[in-house]
C-alpha positions as CSV (number, residue, x, y, z in Angstrom):
1,M,177.9,95.9,111.7
2,A,181.4,94.9,112.8
3,N,183.3,96.8,110.2
4,R,186.1,99.1,110.9
5,F,186.4,102.6,108.8
6,E,189.3,104.9,108.8
7,Q,188.4,108.6,109.5
8,V,189.9,111.1,107.2
9,D,189.9,114.8,106.8
10,E,189.5,115.0,103.1
11,I,188.4,112.9,100.1
12,V,190.9,110.0,99.4
13,G,191.9,109.5,95.8
14,D,192.2,105.6,96.0
15,A,189.3,104.7,98.1
16,I,185.4,105.3,98.6
17,T,184.6,108.2,100.8
18,V,181.6,108.4,102.8
19,A,181.2,112.2,103.5
20,L,179.0,112.8,106.6
21,E,177.4,116.2,107.0
22,Q,175.1,117.9,109.7
23,R,172.7,120.2,108.2
24,I,169.7,122.0,109.4
25,D,167.4,119.5,107.9
26,G,169.3,116.6,109.6
27,Q,172.3,114.4,109.1
28,W,173.2,113.4,105.5
29,A,175.8,111.6,103.5
30,K,177.3,111.5,100.1
31,V,179.4,108.7,98.7
32,V,182.4,109.9,96.8
33,C,184.4,107.7,94.4
34,P,187.2,109.6,92.7
35,K,188.1,108.7,89.1
36,S,191.5,107.7,90.4
37,A,190.1,105.0,92.7
38,H,189.3,102.6,90.0
39,E,190.3,102.1,86.3
40,S,186.7,101.5,85.4
41,F,185.7,105.0,86.3
42,A,185.7,107.6,83.5
43,A,184.8,110.3,85.9
44,D,184.4,111.2,89.6
45,R,181.2,109.9,91.1
46,V,179.2,111.5,93.8
47,T,175.8,110.5,95.1
48,E,173.1,112.9,96.0
49,P,172.7,113.4,99.7
50,M,171.0,110.5,101.5
51,P,170.6,109.1,105.1
52,P,174.1,108.2,106.5
53,K,173.1,104.6,107.0
54,D,172.1,104.2,103.4
55,A,175.2,105.8,102.2
56,L,177.4,103.4,104.3
57,S,175.4,100.5,103.1
58,G,175.6,101.4,99.6
59,A,179.5,102.3,99.9
60,V,180.2,98.8,101.4
61,K,178.3,97.0,98.6
62,L,180.3,99.0,96.0
63,A,183.7,98.6,97.9
64,N,183.1,94.8,98.0
65,D,182.1,94.7,94.2
66,L,185.4,96.9,93.2
67,N,187.6,95.8,95.9
68,L,188.2,99.2,97.3
69,A,188.8,100.5,100.6
70,I,186.1,102.9,102.3
71,V,187.0,105.9,104.4
72,V,184.9,108.2,106.2
73,L,184.8,112.1,106.3
74,D,183.1,113.2,109.5
75,P,183.9,116.9,110.4
76,N,180.7,117.3,112.5
77,G,181.2,113.9,114.7
78,I,177.9,112.4,113.7
79,W,179.2,108.8,113.4
80,K,177.1,106.3,115.4
81,K,178.9,103.2,117.0
82,E,176.2,100.8,115.6
83,W,177.6,101.6,112.1
84,G,180.9,100.0,113.1
85,E,184.4,101.2,114.6
86,L,185.6,104.6,113.4
87,Y,189.3,105.0,113.9
88,R,192.2,107.2,112.8
89,V,195.6,105.9,111.6
90,E,197.5,107.6,114.5
91,D,195.0,105.8,116.9
92,D,196.1,102.3,115.6
93,D,199.9,103.4,115.9
94,A,199.6,103.5,119.7
95,G,198.1,100.1,119.6
96,E,200.8,98.3,117.6
97,G,202.2,95.2,119.0
98,E,199.2,94.2,120.9
């Protein structure tokens, strides 16, 4: 997967957020779609916890269908490089003009 995903510190109102979590029983993720992200949403949508790779795959499909951005909330640092590139906006600022 050659996708790039912005890492954030909280749910983003105009994007799909994949919220990763390290728990005693393993690594899990939820896909969060706030009502404010798309005019077709009548309410916030939050999935049940699932394996991170499945959450990311589902988020990519939904984002493509609705033309929304995806961001990643990863407070425990469980992101794996094979899922794509995870970056922070300030990381890109240093590379401007390349």
